[in-house]
PyMOL Python script that loads the backbone (N, CA, C, O; Angstrom):
from pymol import cmd

cmd.read_pdbstr("""\
ATOM      1  N   MET A   1       0.845  -1.158   0.000  1.00  0.00           N
ATOM      2  CA  MET A   1       0.000   0.000   0.000  1.00  0.00           C
ATOM      3  C   MET A   1       0.898   1.230   0.000  1.00  0.00           C
ATOM      4  O   MET A   1       1.845   1.300   0.783  1.00  0.00           O
ATOM      5  N   ASP A   2       0.610   2.219  -0.882  1.00  0.00           N
ATOM      6  CA  ASP A   2       1.384   3.452  -0.971  1.00  0.00           C
ATOM      7  C   ASP A   2       0.575   4.615  -0.434  1.00  0.00           C
ATOM      8  O   ASP A   2      -0.617   4.735  -0.715  1.00  0.00           O
ATOM      9  N   PHE A   3       1.214   5.457   0.328  1.00  0.00           N
ATOM     10  CA  PHE A   3       0.590   6.672   0.833  1.00  0.00           C
ATOM     11  C   PHE A   3       1.291   7.872   0.216  1.00  0.00           C
ATOM     12  O   PHE A   3       2.503   8.021   0.367  1.00  0.00           O
ATOM     13  N   LEU A   4       0.561   8.719  -0.467  1.00  0.00           N
ATOM     14  CA  LEU A   4       1.115   9.930  -1.059  1.00  0.00           C
ATOM     15  C   LEU A   4       0.509  11.128  -0.343  1.00  0.00           C
ATOM     16  O   LEU A   4      -0.706  11.323  -0.358  1.00  0.00           O
ATOM     17  N   VAL A   5       1.359  11.920   0.278  1.00  0.00           N
ATOM     18  CA  VAL A   5       0.899  13.114   0.972  1.00  0.00           C
ATOM     19  C   VAL A   5       1.569  14.309   0.317  1.00  0.00           C
ATOM     20  O   VAL A   5       2.795  14.410   0.334  1.00  0.00           O
ATOM     21  N   GLY A   6       0.798  15.208  -0.254  1.00  0.00           N
ATOM     22  CA  GLY A   6       1.367  16.378  -0.924  1.00  0.00           C
ATOM     23  C   GLY A   6       1.995  15.993  -2.248  1.00  0.00           C
ATOM     24  O   GLY A   6       1.849  14.865  -2.719  1.00  0.00           O
ATOM     25  N   ALA A   7       2.690  16.941  -2.837  1.00  0.00           N
ATOM     26  CA  ALA A   7       3.338  16.699  -4.120  1.00  0.00           C
ATOM     27  C   ALA A   7       4.730  16.142  -3.898  1.00  0.00           C
ATOM     28  O   ALA A   7       5.463  16.592  -3.016  1.00  0.00           O
ATOM     29  N   THR A   8       5.077  15.178  -4.693  1.00  0.00           N
ATOM     30  CA  THR A   8       6.412  14.589  -4.600  1.00  0.00           C
ATOM     31  C   THR A   8       7.192  14.918  -5.852  1.00  0.00           C
ATOM     32  O   THR A   8       6.620  15.117  -6.923  1.00  0.00           O
ATOM     33  N   GLY A   9       8.505  14.974  -5.707  1.00  0.00           N
ATOM     34  CA  GLY A   9       9.355  15.187  -6.870  1.00  0.00           C
ATOM     35  C   GLY A   9       9.481  13.921  -7.670  1.00  0.00           C
ATOM     36  O   GLY A   9       9.272  12.826  -7.148  1.00  0.00           O
ATOM     37  N   LYS A  10       9.814  14.056  -8.905  1.00  0.00           N
ATOM     38  CA  LYS A  10       9.975  12.907  -9.773  1.00  0.00           C
ATOM     39  C   LYS A  10      11.213  12.120  -9.343  1.00  0.00           C
ATOM     40  O   LYS A  10      12.288  12.693  -9.165  1.00  0.00           O
ATOM     41  N   VAL A  11      11.061  10.843  -9.183  1.00  0.00           N
ATOM     42  CA  VAL A  11      12.174   9.990  -8.812  1.00  0.00           C
ATOM     43  C   VAL A  11      12.953   9.678 -10.084  1.00  0.00           C
ATOM     44  O   VAL A  11      12.408   9.156 -11.057  1.00  0.00           O
ATOM     45  N   VAL A  12      14.246  10.013 -10.051  1.00  0.00           N
ATOM     46  CA  VAL A  12      15.082   9.867 -11.237  1.00  0.00           C
ATOM     47  C   VAL A  12      16.306   9.044 -10.882  1.00  0.00           C
ATOM     48  O   VAL A  12      16.887   9.198  -9.807  1.00  0.00           O
ATOM     49  N   ASP A  13      16.685   8.180 -11.787  1.00  0.00           N
ATOM     50  CA  ASP A  13      17.899   7.397 -11.612  1.00  0.00           C
ATOM     51  C   ASP A  13      19.096   8.348 -11.632  1.00  0.00           C
ATOM     52  O   ASP A  13      19.047   9.371 -12.315  1.00  0.00           O
ATOM     53  N   ALA A  14      20.163   8.040 -10.906  1.00  0.00           N
ATOM     54  CA  ALA A  14      21.336   8.915 -10.811  1.00  0.00           C
ATOM     55  C   ALA A  14      21.983   9.150 -12.181  1.00  0.00           C
ATOM     56  O   ALA A  14      22.486  10.240 -12.451  1.00  0.00           O
ATOM     57  N   SER A  15      21.970   8.139 -13.035  1.00  0.00           N
ATOM     58  CA  SER A  15      22.573   8.315 -14.363  1.00  0.00           C
ATOM     59  C   SER A  15      21.754   9.282 -15.210  1.00  0.00           C
ATOM     60  O   SER A  15      22.323  10.016 -16.018  1.00  0.00           O
ATOM     61  N   GLU A  16      20.439   9.301 -15.047  1.00  0.00           N
ATOM     62  CA  GLU A  16      19.594  10.236 -15.783  1.00  0.00           C
ATOM     63  C   GLU A  16      19.756  11.650 -15.254  1.00  0.00           C
ATOM     64  O   GLU A  16      19.676  12.603 -16.028  1.00  0.00           O
ATOM     65  N   ALA A  17      19.978  11.811 -13.968  1.00  0.00           N
ATOM     66  CA  ALA A  17      20.120  13.136 -13.368  1.00  0.00           C
ATOM     67  C   ALA A  17      21.389  13.825 -13.854  1.00  0.00           C
ATOM     68  O   ALA A  17      21.432  15.053 -13.913  1.00  0.00           O
ATOM     69  N   ALA A  18      22.425  13.062 -14.202  1.00  0.00           N
ATOM     70  CA  ALA A  18      23.691  13.631 -14.644  1.00  0.00           C
ATOM     71  C   ALA A  18      23.694  14.004 -16.121  1.00  0.00           C
ATOM     72  O   ALA A  18      24.646  14.627 -16.592  1.00  0.00           O
ATOM     73  N   LYS A  19      22.665  13.644 -16.853  1.00  0.00           N
ATOM     74  CA  LYS A  19      22.620  13.944 -18.280  1.00  0.00           C
ATOM     75  C   LYS A  19      22.502  15.447 -18.515  1.00  0.00           C
ATOM     76  O   LYS A  19      21.885  16.176 -17.738  1.00  0.00           O
ATOM     77  N   VAL A  20      23.105  15.878 -19.598  1.00  0.00           N
ATOM     78  CA  VAL A  20      23.083  17.282 -19.979  1.00  0.00           C
ATOM     79  C   VAL A  20      21.804  17.532 -20.774  1.00  0.00           C
ATOM     80  O   VAL A  20      21.432  16.696 -21.597  1.00  0.00           O
ATOM     81  N   PRO A  21      21.116  18.663 -20.551  1.00  0.00           N
ATOM     82  CA  PRO A  21      19.906  18.966 -21.331  1.00  0.00           C
ATOM     83  C   PRO A  21      20.172  18.947 -22.841  1.00  0.00           C
ATOM     84  O   PRO A  21      21.312  19.089 -23.283  1.00  0.00           O
ATOM     85  N   LYS A  22      19.130  18.775 -23.603  1.00  0.00           N
ATOM     86  CA  LYS A  22      19.226  18.546 -25.050  1.00  0.00           C
ATOM     87  C   LYS A  22      20.013  19.630 -25.792  1.00  0.00           C
ATOM     88  O   LYS A  22      20.841  19.300 -26.642  1.00  0.00           O
ATOM     89  N   ASN A  23      19.781  20.903 -25.498  1.00  0.00           N
ATOM     90  CA  ASN A  23      20.425  21.983 -26.241  1.00  0.00           C
ATOM     91  C   ASN A  23      21.809  22.338 -25.715  1.00  0.00           C
ATOM     92  O   ASN A  23      22.485  23.169 -26.321  1.00  0.00           O
ATOM     93  N   ASN A  24      22.254  21.750 -24.627  1.00  0.00           N
ATOM     94  CA  ASN A  24      23.549  22.070 -24.041  1.00  0.00           C
ATOM     95  C   ASN A  24      24.599  21.060 -24.467  1.00  0.00           C
ATOM     96  O   ASN A  24      24.294  19.891 -24.706  1.00  0.00           O
ATOM     97  N   LEU A  25      25.828  21.518 -24.559  1.00  0.00           N
ATOM     98  CA  LEU A  25      26.962  20.649 -24.844  1.00  0.00           C
ATOM     99  C   LEU A  25      27.965  20.794 -23.716  1.00  0.00           C
ATOM    100  O   LEU A  25      28.214  21.896 -23.229  1.00  0.00           O
ATOM    101  N   GLU A  26      28.533  19.686 -23.310  1.00  0.00           N
ATOM    102  CA  GLU A  26      29.557  19.735 -22.273  1.00  0.00           C
ATOM    103  C   GLU A  26      30.910  19.955 -22.932  1.00  0.00           C
ATOM    104  O   GLU A  26      31.200  19.378 -23.980  1.00  0.00           O
ATOM    105  N   ALA A  27      31.738  20.792 -22.312  1.00  0.00           N
ATOM    106  CA  ALA A  27      33.061  21.090 -22.843  1.00  0.00           C
ATOM    107  C   ALA A  27      34.071  21.085 -21.706  1.00  0.00           C
ATOM    108  O   ALA A  27      33.714  21.202 -20.534  1.00  0.00           O
ATOM    109  N   ARG A  28      35.337  20.947 -22.077  1.00  0.00           N
ATOM    110  CA  ARG A  28      36.412  20.975 -21.094  1.00  0.00           C
ATOM    111  C   ARG A  28      37.311  22.169 -21.400  1.00  0.00           C
ATOM    112  O   ARG A  28      37.659  22.404 -22.557  1.00  0.00           O
ATOM    113  N   VAL A  29      37.686  22.923 -20.371  1.00  0.00           N
ATOM    114  CA  VAL A  29      38.554  24.079 -20.553  1.00  0.00           C
ATOM    115  C   VAL A  29      39.988  23.582 -20.690  1.00  0.00           C
ATOM    116  O   VAL A  29      40.507  22.900 -19.806  1.00  0.00           O
ATOM    117  N   LEU A  30      40.628  23.934 -21.818  1.00  0.00           N
ATOM    118  CA  LEU A  30      42.012  23.533 -22.052  1.00  0.00           C
ATOM    119  C   LEU A  30      42.989  24.623 -21.643  1.00  0.00           C
ATOM    120  O   LEU A  30      44.066  24.330 -21.124  1.00  0.00           O
ATOM    121  N   ALA A  31      42.619  25.882 -21.875  1.00  0.00           N
ATOM    122  CA  ALA A  31      43.529  26.982 -21.550  1.00  0.00           C
ATOM    123  C   ALA A  31      42.733  28.260 -21.330  1.00  0.00           C
ATOM    124  O   ALA A  31      41.636  28.427 -21.862  1.00  0.00           O
ATOM    125  N   ILE A  32      43.302  29.148 -20.545  1.00  0.00           N
ATOM    126  CA  ILE A  32      42.746  30.485 -20.313  1.00  0.00           C
ATOM    127  C   ILE A  32      43.892  31.463 -20.479  1.00  0.00           C
ATOM    128  O   ILE A  32      44.967  31.251 -19.917  1.00  0.00           O
ATOM    129  N   ARG A  33      43.685  32.539 -21.245  1.00  0.00           N
ATOM    130  CA  ARG A  33      44.722  33.553 -21.401  1.00  0.00           C
ATOM    131  C   ARG A  33      44.104  34.943 -21.345  1.00  0.00           C
ATOM    132  O   ARG A  33      42.891  35.110 -21.470  1.00  0.00           O
ATOM    133  N   GLU A  34      44.956  35.921 -21.157  1.00  0.00           N
ATOM    134  CA  GLU A  34      44.510  37.312 -21.150  1.00  0.00           C
ATOM    135  C   GLU A  34      44.102  37.723 -22.558  1.00  0.00           C
ATOM    136  O   GLU A  34      44.514  37.097 -23.534  1.00  0.00           O
ATOM    137  N   ALA A  35      43.308  38.756 -22.664  1.00  0.00           N
ATOM    138  CA  ALA A  35      42.907  39.285 -23.964  1.00  0.00           C
ATOM    139  C   ALA A  35      44.116  39.919 -24.647  1.00  0.00           C
ATOM    140  O   ALA A  35      45.029  40.413 -23.985  1.00  0.00           O
ATOM    141  N   ARG A  36      44.111  39.899 -25.973  1.00  0.00           N
ATOM    142  CA  ARG A  36      45.207  40.514 -26.730  1.00  0.00           C
ATOM    143  C   ARG A  36      45.136  42.024 -26.604  1.00  0.00           C
ATOM    144  O   ARG A  36      44.064  42.623 -26.521  1.00  0.00           O
ATOM    145  N   ARG A  37      46.299  42.604 -26.592  1.00  0.00           N
ATOM    146  CA  ARG A  37      46.378  44.067 -26.643  1.00  0.00           C
ATOM    147  C   ARG A  37      46.660  44.451 -28.073  1.00  0.00           C
ATOM    148  O   ARG A  37      47.176  43.643 -28.845  1.00  0.00           O
ATOM    149  N   SER A  38      46.335  45.655 -28.431  1.00  0.00           N
ATOM    150  CA  SER A  38      46.549  46.125 -29.783  1.00  0.00           C
ATOM    151  C   SER A  38      48.051  46.198 -30.079  1.00  0.00           C
ATOM    152  O   SER A  38      48.767  46.939 -29.406  1.00  0.00           O
ATOM    153  N   PRO A  39      48.541  45.447 -31.067  1.00  0.00           N
ATOM    154  CA  PRO A  39      49.978  45.499 -31.378  1.00  0.00           C
ATOM    155  C   PRO A  39      50.336  46.831 -32.034  1.00  0.00           C
ATOM    156  O   PRO A  39      49.681  47.252 -32.988  1.00  0.00           O
ATOM    157  N   ARG A  40      51.355  47.483 -31.534  1.00  0.00           N
ATOM    158  CA  ARG A  40      51.762  48.778 -32.079  1.00  0.00           C
ATOM    159  C   ARG A  40      53.240  48.753 -32.445  1.00  0.00           C
ATOM    160  O   ARG A  40      54.045  48.066 -31.816  1.00  0.00           O
ATOM    161  N   GLN A  41      53.574  49.519 -33.478  1.00  0.00           N
ATOM    162  CA  GLN A  41      54.966  49.648 -33.869  1.00  0.00           C
ATOM    163  C   GLN A  41      55.590  50.803 -33.093  1.00  0.00           C
ATOM    164  O   GLN A  41      54.929  51.443 -32.275  1.00  0.00           O
ATOM    165  N   LYS A  42      56.873  51.064 -33.360  1.00  0.00           N
ATOM    166  CA  LYS A  42      57.582  52.103 -32.622  1.00  0.00           C
ATOM    167  C   LYS A  42      56.957  53.478 -32.785  1.00  0.00           C
ATOM    168  O   LYS A  42      56.943  54.262 -31.836  1.00  0.00           O
ATOM    169  N   GLY A  43      56.443  53.788 -33.965  1.00  0.00           N
ATOM    170  CA  GLY A  43      55.867  55.107 -34.225  1.00  0.00           C
ATOM    171  C   GLY A  43      54.481  55.288 -33.626  1.00  0.00           C
ATOM    172  O   GLY A  43      53.893  56.362 -33.755  1.00  0.00           O
ATOM    173  N   GLY A  44      53.952  54.274 -32.981  1.00  0.00           N
ATOM    174  CA  GLY A  44      52.620  54.363 -32.389  1.00  0.00           C
ATOM    175  C   GLY A  44      51.506  53.970 -33.331  1.00  0.00           C
ATOM    176  O   GLY A  44      50.332  54.036 -32.968  1.00  0.00           O
ATOM    177  N   THR A  45      51.862  53.559 -34.549  1.00  0.00           N
ATOM    178  CA  THR A  45      50.835  53.126 -35.500  1.00  0.00           C
ATOM    179  C   THR A  45      50.664  51.619 -35.406  1.00  0.00           C
ATOM    180  O   THR A  45      51.591  50.898 -35.039  1.00  0.00           O
ATOM    181  N   GLU A  46      49.486  51.161 -35.737  1.00  0.00           N
ATOM    182  CA  GLU A  46      49.214  49.721 -35.685  1.00  0.00           C
ATOM    183  C   GLU A  46      49.851  49.015 -36.863  1.00  0.00           C
ATOM    184  O   GLU A  46      49.976  49.587 -37.946  1.00  0.00           O
ATOM    185  N   ARG A  47      50.259  47.761 -36.650  1.00  0.00           N
ATOM    186  CA  ARG A  47      50.812  46.941 -37.725  1.00  0.00           C
ATOM    187  C   ARG A  47      49.728  46.490 -38.675  1.00  0.00           C
ATOM    188  O   ARG A  47      49.979  46.337 -39.870  1.00  0.00           O
ATOM    189  N   ARG A  48      48.537  46.274 -38.173  1.00  0.00           N
ATOM    190  CA  ARG A  48      47.451  45.742 -39.005  1.00  0.00           C
ATOM    191  C   ARG A  48      46.992  46.794 -40.008  1.00  0.00           C
ATOM    192  O   ARG A  48      46.874  47.978 -39.692  1.00  0.00           O
ATOM    193  N   ALA A  49      46.742  46.328 -41.211  1.00  0.00           N
ATOM    194  CA  ALA A  49      46.255  47.241 -42.241  1.00  0.00           C
ATOM    195  C   ALA A  49      44.769  47.530 -42.033  1.00  0.00           C
ATOM    196  O   ALA A  49      44.309  48.643 -42.289  1.00  0.00           O
ATOM    197  N   SER A  50      44.028  46.541 -41.574  1.00  0.00           N
ATOM    198  CA  SER A  50      42.590  46.687 -41.426  1.00  0.00           C
ATOM    199  C   SER A  50      42.237  47.026 -39.980  1.00  0.00           C
ATOM    200  O   SER A  50      42.698  46.368 -39.047  1.00  0.00           O
ATOM    201  N   THR A  51      41.421  48.051 -39.807  1.00  0.00           N
ATOM    202  CA  THR A  51      40.959  48.401 -38.463  1.00  0.00           C
ATOM    203  C   THR A  51      39.552  47.859 -38.237  1.00  0.00           C
ATOM    204  O   THR A  51      38.936  48.140 -37.209  1.00  0.00           O
ATOM    205  N   LYS A  52      39.040  47.084 -39.192  1.00  0.00           N
ATOM    206  CA  LYS A  52      37.692  46.538 -39.071  1.00  0.00           C
ATOM    207  C   LYS A  52      37.631  45.313 -38.160  1.00  0.00           C
ATOM    208  O   LYS A  52      36.551  44.919 -37.721  1.00  0.00           O
ATOM    209  N   ARG A  53      38.780  44.714 -37.878  1.00  0.00           N
ATOM    210  CA  ARG A  53      38.793  43.531 -37.013  1.00  0.00           C
ATOM    211  C   ARG A  53      38.357  43.894 -35.613  1.00  0.00           C
ATOM    212  O   ARG A  53      38.632  44.986 -35.115  1.00  0.00           O
ATOM    213  N   ARG A  54      37.682  42.969 -34.999  1.00  0.00           N
ATOM    214  CA  ARG A  54      37.266  43.177 -33.611  1.00  0.00           C
ATOM    215  C   ARG A  54      38.468  43.058 -32.694  1.00  0.00           C
ATOM    216  O   ARG A  54      39.353  42.231 -32.914  1.00  0.00           O
ATOM    217  N   ARG A  55      38.490  43.875 -31.683  1.00  0.00           N
ATOM    218  CA  ARG A  55      39.541  43.781 -30.681  1.00  0.00           C
ATOM    219  C   ARG A  55      38.970  43.099 -29.463  1.00  0.00           C
ATOM    220  O   ARG A  55      37.772  43.175 -29.192  1.00  0.00           O
ATOM    221  N   ASP A  56      39.842  42.429 -28.731  1.00  0.00           N
ATOM    222  CA  ASP A  56      39.410  41.800 -27.490  1.00  0.00           C
ATOM    223  C   ASP A  56      39.075  42.886 -26.486  1.00  0.00           C
ATOM    224  O   ASP A  56      39.813  43.866 -26.380  1.00  0.00           O
ATOM    225  N   PRO A  57      37.980  42.743 -25.741  1.00  0.00           N
ATOM    226  CA  PRO A  57      37.608  43.773 -24.767  1.00  0.00           C
ATOM    227  C   PRO A  57      38.604  43.839 -23.614  1.00  0.00           C
ATOM    228  O   PRO A  57      39.193  42.831 -23.225  1.00  0.00           O
ATOM    229  N   VAL A  58      38.780  45.040 -23.077  1.00  0.00           N
ATOM    230  CA  VAL A  58      39.671  45.230 -21.940  1.00  0.00           C
ATOM    231  C   VAL A  58      39.133  44.426 -20.763  1.00  0.00           C
ATOM    232  O   VAL A  58      37.939  44.484 -20.467  1.00  0.00           O
ATOM    233  N   GLY A  59      39.988  43.689 -20.099  1.00  0.00           N
ATOM    234  CA  GLY A  59      39.573  42.868 -18.965  1.00  0.00           C
ATOM    235  C   GLY A  59      38.960  41.539 -19.367  1.00  0.00           C
ATOM    236  O   GLY A  59      38.539  40.772 -18.500  1.00  0.00           O
ATOM    237  N   GLY A  60      38.900  41.248 -20.653  1.00  0.00           N
ATOM    238  CA  GLY A  60      38.329  39.986 -21.124  1.00  0.00           C
ATOM    239  C   GLY A  60      39.319  38.840 -20.969  1.00  0.00           C
ATOM    240  O   GLY A  60      40.514  39.062 -20.776  1.00  0.00           O
ATOM    241  N   ARG A  61      38.824  37.646 -21.052  1.00  0.00           N
ATOM    242  CA  ARG A  61      39.640  36.430 -21.024  1.00  0.00           C
ATOM    243  C   ARG A  61      39.301  35.596 -22.243  1.00  0.00           C
ATOM    244  O   ARG A  61      38.165  35.604 -22.718  1.00  0.00           O
ATOM    245  N   VAL A  62      40.283  34.882 -22.742  1.00  0.00           N
ATOM    246  CA  VAL A  62      40.083  33.987 -23.877  1.00  0.00           C
ATOM    247  C   VAL A  62      40.124  32.562 -23.346  1.00  0.00           C
ATOM    248  O   VAL A  62      41.097  32.153 -22.713  1.00  0.00           O
ATOM    249  N   LEU A  63      39.053  31.804 -23.611  1.00  0.00           N
ATOM    250  CA  LEU A  63      38.973  30.411 -23.183  1.00  0.00           C
ATOM    251  C   LEU A  63      39.140  29.504 -24.393  1.00  0.00           C
ATOM    252  O   LEU A  63      38.524  29.725 -25.436  1.00  0.00           O
ATOM    253  N   VAL A  64      39.974  28.488 -24.248  1.00  0.00           N
ATOM    254  CA  VAL A  64      40.101  27.456 -25.275  1.00  0.00           C
ATOM    255  C   VAL A  64      39.346  26.251 -24.747  1.00  0.00           C
ATOM    256  O   VAL A  64      39.707  25.687 -23.714  1.00  0.00           O
ATOM    257  N   LEU A  65      38.284  25.851 -25.468  1.00  0.00           N
ATOM    258  CA  LEU A  65      37.411  24.769 -25.025  1.00  0.00           C
ATOM    259  C   LEU A  65      37.537  23.560 -25.937  1.00  0.00           C
ATOM    260  O   LEU A  65      37.743  23.694 -27.143  1.00  0.00           O
ATOM    261  N   LEU A  66      37.411  22.385 -25.351  1.00  0.00           N
ATOM    262  CA  LEU A  66      37.327  21.140 -26.118  1.00  0.00           C
ATOM    263  C   LEU A  66      35.924  20.599 -25.955  1.00  0.00           C
ATOM    264  O   LEU A  66      35.475  20.338 -24.839  1.00  0.00           O
ATOM    265  N   VAL A  67      35.227  20.429 -27.076  1.00  0.00           N
ATOM    266  CA  VAL A  67      33.878  19.861 -27.074  1.00  0.00           C
ATOM    267  C   VAL A  67      33.985  18.437 -27.617  1.00  0.00           C
ATOM    268  O   VAL A  67      34.181  18.245 -28.817  1.00  0.00           O
ATOM    269  N   PRO A  68      33.857  17.427 -26.730  1.00  0.00           N
ATOM    270  CA  PRO A  68      33.997  16.043 -27.194  1.00  0.00           C
ATOM    271  C   PRO A  68      32.987  15.660 -28.275  1.00  0.00           C
ATOM    272  O   PRO A  68      33.306  14.877 -29.169  1.00  0.00           O
ATOM    273  N   GLU A  69      31.795  16.196 -28.201  1.00  0.00           N
ATOM    274  CA  GLU A  69      30.754  15.877 -29.192  1.00  0.00           C
ATOM    275  C   GLU A  69      30.726  16.983 -30.248  1.00  0.00           C
ATOM    276  O   GLU A  69      29.726  17.685 -30.403  1.00  0.00           O
ATOM    277  N   GLY A  70      31.834  17.126 -30.967  1.00  0.00           N
ATOM    278  CA  GLY A  70      31.984  18.201 -31.940  1.00  0.00           C
ATOM    279  C   GLY A  70      30.984  18.143 -33.082  1.00  0.00           C
ATOM    280  O   GLY A  70      30.696  19.168 -33.700  1.00  0.00           O
ATOM    281  N   ALA A  71      30.454  16.973 -33.371  1.00  0.00           N
ATOM    282  CA  ALA A  71      29.475  16.837 -34.457  1.00  0.00           C
ATOM    283  C   ALA A  71      28.165  17.547 -34.124  1.00  0.00           C
ATOM    284  O   ALA A  71      27.375  17.851 -35.018  1.00  0.00           O
ATOM    285  N   LYS A  72      27.934  17.812 -32.836  1.00  0.00           N
ATOM    286  CA  LYS A  72      26.703  18.495 -32.432  1.00  0.00           C
ATOM    287  C   LYS A  72      26.799  20.015 -32.511  1.00  0.00           C
ATOM    288  O   LYS A  72      25.806  20.712 -32.305  1.00  0.00           O
ATOM    289  N   LEU A  73      28.002  20.535 -32.811  1.00  0.00           N
ATOM    290  CA  LEU A  73      28.154  21.987 -32.945  1.00  0.00           C
ATOM    291  C   LEU A  73      27.460  22.446 -34.219  1.00  0.00           C
ATOM    292  O   LEU A  73      27.548  21.770 -35.244  1.00  0.00           O
ATOM    293  N   PRO A  74      26.773  23.583 -34.172  1.00  0.00           N
ATOM    294  CA  PRO A  74      26.052  24.049 -35.362  1.00  0.00           C
ATOM    295  C   PRO A  74      27.005  24.559 -36.436  1.00  0.00           C
ATOM    296  O   PRO A  74      28.064  25.110 -36.139  1.00  0.00           O
ATOM    297  N   ALA A  75      26.607  24.364 -37.687  1.00  0.00           N
ATOM    298  CA  ALA A  75      27.375  24.899 -38.807  1.00  0.00           C
ATOM    299  C   ALA A  75      27.276  26.419 -38.770  1.00  0.00           C
ATOM    300  O   ALA A  75      26.226  26.960 -38.422  1.00  0.00           O
ATOM    301  N   GLY A  76      28.330  27.096 -39.116  1.00  0.00           N
ATOM    302  CA  GLY A  76      28.329  28.552 -39.104  1.00  0.00           C
ATOM    303  C   GLY A  76      28.772  29.149 -37.779  1.00  0.00           C
ATOM    304  O   GLY A  76      28.722  30.366 -37.602  1.00  0.00           O
ATOM    305  N   LEU A  77      29.201  28.321 -36.856  1.00  0.00           N
ATOM    306  CA  LEU A  77      29.638  28.808 -35.549  1.00  0.00           C
ATOM    307  C   LEU A  77      30.868  29.696 -35.679  1.00  0.00           C
ATOM    308  O   LEU A  77      30.978  30.704 -34.981  1.00  0.00           O
ATOM    309  N   GLU A  78      31.799  29.334 -36.568  1.00  0.00           N
ATOM    310  CA  GLU A  78      33.031  30.108 -36.733  1.00  0.00           C
ATOM    311  C   GLU A  78      32.796  31.440 -37.439  1.00  0.00           C
ATOM    312  O   GLU A  78      33.656  32.319 -37.388  1.00  0.00           O
ATOM    313  N   ASN A  79      31.665  31.602 -38.088  1.00  0.00           N
ATOM    314  CA  ASN A  79      31.356  32.846 -38.802  1.00  0.00           C
ATOM    315  C   ASN A  79      30.701  33.892 -37.915  1.00  0.00           C
ATOM    316  O   ASN A  79      30.426  35.003 -38.367  1.00  0.00           O
ATOM    317  N   GLY A  80      30.452  33.551 -36.673  1.00  0.00           N
ATOM    318  CA  GLY A  80      29.825  34.507 -35.769  1.00  0.00           C
ATOM    319  C   GLY A  80      28.312  34.572 -35.918  1.00  0.00           C
ATOM    320  O   GLY A  80      27.698  35.554 -35.500  1.00  0.00           O
ATOM    321  N   GLU A  81      27.704  33.559 -36.497  1.00  0.00           N
ATOM    322  CA  GLU A  81      26.250  33.543 -36.686  1.00  0.00           C
ATOM    323  C   GLU A  81      25.509  33.187 -35.400  1.00  0.00           C
ATOM    324  O   GLU A  81      24.291  33.350 -35.325  1.00  0.00           O
ATOM    325  N   PHE A  82      26.225  32.707 -34.397  1.00  0.00           N
ATOM    326  CA  PHE A  82      25.603  32.288 -33.143  1.00  0.00           C
ATOM    327  C   PHE A  82      26.232  33.033 -31.978  1.00  0.00           C
ATOM    328  O   PHE A  82      27.402  33.414 -32.020  1.00  0.00           O
ATOM    329  N   ARG A  83      25.445  33.228 -30.957  1.00  0.00           N
ATOM    330  CA  ARG A  83      25.958  33.713 -29.680  1.00  0.00           C
ATOM    331  C   ARG A  83      26.134  32.490 -28.788  1.00  0.00           C
ATOM    332  O   ARG A  83      25.338  31.553 -28.842  1.00  0.00           O
ATOM    333  N   VAL A  84      27.172  32.503 -27.977  1.00  0.00           N
ATOM    334  CA  VAL A  84      27.463  31.380 -27.091  1.00  0.00           C
ATOM    335  C   VAL A  84      27.363  31.873 -25.656  1.00  0.00           C
ATOM    336  O   VAL A  84      27.960  32.888 -25.297  1.00  0.00           O
ATOM    337  N   PHE A  85      26.609  31.152 -24.839  1.00  0.00           N
ATOM    338  CA  PHE A  85      26.459  31.471 -23.430  1.00  0.00           C
ATOM    339  C   PHE A  85      27.104  30.360 -22.618  1.00  0.00           C
ATOM    340  O   PHE A  85      26.947  29.179 -22.926  1.00  0.00           O
ATOM    341  N   LEU A  86      27.830  30.748 -21.581  1.00  0.00           N
ATOM    342  CA  LEU A  86      28.515  29.764 -20.729  1.00  0.00           C
ATOM    343  C   LEU A  86      27.816  29.651 -19.396  1.00  0.00           C
ATOM    344  O   LEU A  86      27.354  30.644 -18.834  1.00  0.00           O
ATOM    345  N   ARG A  87      27.742  28.447 -18.900  1.00  0.00           N
ATOM    346  CA  ARG A  87      27.234  28.185 -17.556  1.00  0.00           C
ATOM    347  C   ARG A  87      28.198  27.218 -16.902  1.00  0.00           C
ATOM    348  O   ARG A  87      28.508  26.171 -17.471  1.00  0.00           O
ATOM    349  N   PHE A  88      28.672  27.548 -15.726  1.00  0.00           N
ATOM    350  CA  PHE A  88      29.668  26.734 -15.063  1.00  0.00           C
ATOM    351  C   PHE A  88      29.024  25.936 -13.957  1.00  0.00           C
ATOM    352  O   PHE A  88      28.160  26.435 -13.237  1.00  0.00           O
ATOM    353  N   LYS A  89      29.450  24.684 -13.823  1.00  0.00           N
ATOM    354  CA  LYS A  89      28.913  23.793 -12.807  1.00  0.00           C
ATOM    355  C   LYS A  89      30.066  23.005 -12.214  1.00  0.00           C
ATOM    356  O   LYS A  89      30.867  22.418 -12.942  1.00  0.00           O
ATOM    357  N   LYS A  90      30.151  22.995 -10.886  1.00  0.00           N
ATOM    358  CA  LYS A  90      31.226  22.241 -10.237  1.00  0.00           C
ATOM    359  C   LYS A  90      31.000  20.752 -10.432  1.00  0.00           C
ATOM    360  O   LYS A  90      29.866  20.289 -10.556  1.00  0.00           O
ATOM    361  N   ARG A  91      32.083  20.022 -10.457  1.00  0.00           N
ATOM    362  CA  ARG A  91      32.004  18.567 -10.626  1.00  0.00           C
ATOM    363  C   ARG A  91      31.523  17.916  -9.375  1.00  0.00           C
ATOM    364  O   ARG A  91      31.393  16.692  -9.327  1.00  0.00           O
TER     365      ARG A  91
END
""", "prot")
cmd.dss("prot")
cmd.show_as("cartoon", "prot")
cmd.util.cbc("prot")
cmd.orient("prot")
């Protein structure tokens, strides 16, 4: 005989609880570095011919990520067609 009092949470197997949601991909951080500074020559002029390139924001960090399931990455990611949001979770 089962007695249910109030609402109960869904009972989930531990392996199912660890699964990543459908739209999320798990990645591993390989490296972190400071943002690039604008390279300048002795005269104070930039070496780059084009000023249209984006510069790294001041105080920004560059993360190198490894995505084991690389086939799930959307096409056009390298062209800047997508925005990427990060969420960190302790192991």
